[in-house]
C-alpha positions in Angstrom: 36.0 -14.3 83.2 35.5 -13.1 86.5 36.1 -14.2 90.0 32.1 -15.0 89.9 33.5 -17.3 86.9 35.8 -18.9 88.8 33.6 -20.2 91.3 31.0 -20.8 90.0 32.8 -22.8 88.0 34.4 -24.4 90.2 32.3 -24.3 93.6 34.1 -26.6 96.2 37.3 -24.9 95.9 38.7 -22.3 97.5 41.5 -19.5 97.0 43.6 -17.1 97.9 41.9 -13.9 97.0 43.9 -10.4 96.7 41.1 -8.0 99.0 39.9 -5.5 96.3 40.9 -7.0 93.3 37.8 -9.3 92.0 38.0 -7.1 88.7 41.4 -8.5 88.1 41.1 -11.9 87.8 41.9 -13.4 84.5 42.0 -16.8 84.7 42.5 -20.2 86.6 45.9 -22.2 86.7 44.4 -25.2 87.1 47.2 -28.2 88.0 48.0 -26.0 90.9 44.0 -24.4 91.5 45.7 -20.7 91.5 43.7 -17.2 90.3 45.8 -15.8 88.1 45.5 -12.0 88.1 47.0 -9.3 86.3 49.3 -6.9 86.9 48.4 -4.4 85.1 44.2 -4.8 85.9 45.1 -4.4 89.1 47.1 -1.3 89.2 45.0 0.3 87.4 42.1 -0.1 90.0 44.5 1.2 92.7 44.6 4.3 90.0 40.7 3.9 90.2 40.8 4.7 93.5 43.1 7.8 94.0 46.4 6.4 93.6 48.9 8.3 91.5 50.8 5.3 88.8 54.0 5.3 90.8 51.9 4.9 94.7 50.1 2.5 92.8 53.1 0.5 91.1 54.7 1.2 94.4 51.8 -0.7 96.2 51.3 -2.6 95.0 54.3 -4.3 94.7 55.0 -4.2 98.1 51.5 -4.5 99.5 50.2 -7.0 96.9 52.9 -9.3 95.0 55.0 -8.9 97.5 52.7 -10.1 100.4 51.5 -12.6 98.4 51.4 -16.1 100.1 53.7 -19.1 98.5 50.5 -21.2 96.5 49.1 -18.0 96.9 47.7 -15.9 93.3 49.6 -15.7 90.2 50.6 -12.5 89.2 50.8 -12.3 85.2 51.7 -9.2 83.1 48.9 -8.5 80.3 49.6 -5.3 78.3 53.5 -3.6 78.6 51.5 0.2 78.0 51.2 0.8 81.7 
């Protein structure tokens, strides 16, 4: 699933989308209509953009997960080998 898949399926719905993490979308929580993102994919995106793993994790936690507005995206752990 991609962000584009969600948008095609729900064309009238507005979603909170943290910038730069479209490829980390893994689904949608339909009761609240919130996008679901993989924490691991988010961190891997940051690493692939040049951050080392420790900096990527810290950046994600401080600037992505904790700046997420109430009712914004849902972040789930999808791989425990990070």
